[in-house]
C-alpha positions in Angstrom: 6.7 -12.0 -12.0 9.3 -9.8 -10.6 10.0 -8.1 -13.9 6.3 -7.7 -14.5 5.8 -6.0 -11.1 8.7 -3.6 -11.9 7.2 -2.8 -15.3 3.8 -2.3 -13.7 5.3 0.0 -11.1 6.9 2.1 -13.8 3.7 2.3 -15.8 1.6 3.2 -12.8 4.1 5.9 -11.8 4.0 7.3 -15.3 0.2 7.3 -15.2 0.2 8.9 -11.7 2.5 11.7 -13.0 0.7 12.5 -16.2 -2.9 11.3 -16.0 -4.2 11.8 -12.5 -6.9 14.1 -13.8 -8.3 11.2 -15.8 -9.9 9.4 -12.9 -12.8 7.1 -13.7 -15.1 7.0 -10.7 -17.3 4.0 -10.0 -18.8 2.7 -6.8 -17.3 -0.5 -5.3 -16.8 -2.3 -2.0 -13.4 -1.6 -0.5 -13.5 -4.6 1.8 -14.0 -6.9 -1.2 -11.2 -5.2 -3.1 -8.7 -5.7 -0.2 -9.7 -9.3 0.1 -9.2 -9.8 -3.6 -5.8 -8.1 -3.6 -4.7 -10.1 -0.6 -5.7 -13.3 -2.3 -3.5 -12.3 -5.3 -0.6 -12.3 -2.8 -1.5 -15.5 -1.1 1.4 -17.5 -2.7 4.0 -15.0 -1.7 2.5 -14.8 1.8 2.5 -18.6 2.1 6.2 -18.8 1.0 7.0 -16.6 4.1 4.4 -18.2 6.3 2.7 -14.8 6.8 -0.8 -14.3 8.0 -3.2 -11.5 7.1 -5.5 -10.1 9.7 -8.2 -8.1 8.0 -10.4 -6.0 10.2 -12.9 -4.3 7.9 -16.1 -2.4 7.9 -18.3 -2.8 4.8 -17.3 0.3 2.9 -18.7 1.2 -0.4 -16.7 4.1 -1.9 -16.8 6.1 -5.1 -13.3 6.3 -6.6 -11.2 5.1 -9.5 -11.2 1.4 -8.8 -8.1 0.6 -10.8 -6.0 3.2 -9.0 -7.3 2.3 -5.6 -6.5 -1.3 -6.3 -2.9 -0.2 -7.2 -2.8 1.6 -3.8 -3.9 -1.5 -1.9 -1.6 -3.7 -3.9 1.5 -1.5 -3.2 0.7 -1.3 0.5 0.3 -5.0 0.9 3.3 -5.8 -1.3 5.5 -3.5 0.9 4.1 -5.2 4.0 4.9 -8.6 2.6 8.4 -7.5 1.5 9.4 -6.2 4.8 7.7 -8.7 7.1 9.8 -11.3 8.8 8.9 -15.0 8.2 5.9 -16.1 10.2 4.8 -12.5 10.8 1.4 -11.0 10.6 0.2 -8.2 8.3 -2.8 -6.2 9.6 -5.2 -4.3 7.4 -7.9 -2.2 8.9 -10.7 -0.5 7.0 -12.9 1.9 8.8 -15.1 4.9 8.2 -14.1 8.2 9.8 -16.8 10.9 9.2 -17.2 10.9 5.4 -13.7 9.4 4.8 -12.6 5.8 4.3 -9.4 5.0 6.3 -7.1 2.2 5.2 -4.4 1.2 7.7 -1.7 -1.4 6.7 0.7 -2.5 9.4 3.6 -5.0 9.3 6.0 -6.4 11.8 9.2 -5.6 9.8 12.0 -3.2 10.7 9.8 -0.1 10.4 10.7 3.2 8.7 13.6 5.0 10.2 13.2 8.6 11.3 15.7 9.7 8.5 13.6 7.9 5.8 10.2 9.2 6.9 10.6 12.5 5.2 11.4 10.9 1.9 9.6 7.6 1.8 6.8 8.8 -0.6 9.4 10.3 -3.1 9.8 8.5 -6.4 12.7 6.0 -6.5 13.6 6.5 -2.8 14.4 3.2 -1.3 15.6 4.1 2.2 19.0 4.5 3.6 19.1 1.1 5.3 20.2 -1.7 3.0 17.4 -4.1 2.3 18.6 -7.7 2.2 15.5 -9.6 1.0 15.1 -11.6 -2.2 13.2 -8.9 -4.2 14.6 -5.4 -4.7 11.9 -2.9 -5.6 11.9 0.2 -7.7 11.2 2.7 -5.0 8.0 3.7 -6.8 5.3 1.8 -4.8 4.8 4.4 -2.1 5.2 7.2 -4.5 2.3 5.7 -6.5 0.3 5.3 -3.3 0.7 9.0 -2.4 0.0 10.2 -6.0 -3.2 8.2 -6.3 -4.4 9.1 -2.8 -3.8 12.9 -3.5 -5.5 12.6 -7.0 -8.6 11.4 -5.1 -8.3 14.5 -2.7 -7.1 12.1 0.0 -3.8 11.5 1.8 -1.1 9.0 2.5 1.0 9.1 5.7 3.2 7.2 8.0 1.7 6.6 11.4 4.1 6.5 14.4 2.4 4.5 17.1 5.2 2.9 19.1 4.5 -0.5 17.7 7.3 -2.4 15.8 7.1 -2.4 12.0 5.7 0.1 9.6 2.2 1.5 9.8 0.9 3.3 6.7 -2.4 5.0 6.4 -4.4 6.2 3.3 -7.5 8.3 3.8 -9.9 8.7 0.9 -13.0 10.9 0.8 
């Protein structure tokens, strides 16, 4: 599974770099997608005794469903990876004007000030040494940013004074 995830990250990143103009737009329910992606991570979350708190408005959006699923998957994967055992991952979906806003927050170590400027760069894994069981490729957040921008949206780090990381994706 680890090898498969690494290969998927590399393929998604390649796709983001060279095929972002080839978006296939369909209408789908974002809340249902987040619930489905979270369910796919249930075994990993259970192994760390993590809980997921989903606060979501019913949002139907028009976007490339596969690419947005990759965005959600990478955000939740990162939150799981950096969350301490018995922690809580919070996912909030809301509408802001004509945009869909996706917030994913964890209770991990957060993103250092030094890392914030580079965290969306390909292969960047942060200066602090990660000591967990799965080492990533440093592509997950680069893919998130590429796919968000391909949809005329954005991806950013939110600094709100709470412990852990808070990442936000905004999609039109």
